[in-house]
Steps between C-alpha positions, in 0.01 A plus 500: 500500500578784253454538128766502223447882479587526867821306440614718211423820706702350784803452272478133412365340191327191642516226751451208266829360628321448830194339340263786569340785316552753772706600799437318821817607689631854552853371406376448144423876456757685293451805723591297807797337325645839394436653841684207652789549258509866603511390865794274427690794326434713810625226726809464287575869548440463876780244515763753406704602802428870491122442461500227770647747750241774416224342705235759435549495120535121486187439708292742297614350171438143621153586628395682187638222282321227696172695490449458124470123475348481851211729402443333163481165679258633760280667237489181297322339799217753479177408322428830332702682235468833687649340811784339301563832316536682830783272601663519156502883534679470828749263335549748211569781744757288679668426167517870437658542844764233415579685184557816699721310743713380205545863390581597860758216507689677223494826692635314806773330299349149545437458130693648208319688225600217267330241718178700547338411164489125575334565838263756342409246232391249763284768665345617170412142401330442831310832474391419140366161604315647796346765276383234258346298775325813630362581154347152487354513851356849451331414169368146545216370710566276797525133418208276607537369856 
């Protein structure tokens, strides 16, 4: 169970709607929610016919996009902040990779320059939330077992 400070650092205000003072499920973390939204945006791009036919690009984008929420979820299952932070760093690197793929998609003609900002926005939101979660994990002691 995590503290209210943890929740705020993870991008959500509280879990009082769930009747608890902390996070007990990875799905309640704002960093996971935004990473999952980024994944959905990437999958949306992968549905476009030109992208769907570019197997290498599509597979790399899908894998990078799935890595963010996957690693946050796995890290959440760890008992120490340092372990959790290691997985959040991997997630953050994958989110950076997705952002790069979005820029590459413009170069390949899969996204227009006008569409790019909405995809970038999803990536930046996920990156910001992951950074906030890392700040918390890096500066607070482990919760009692």
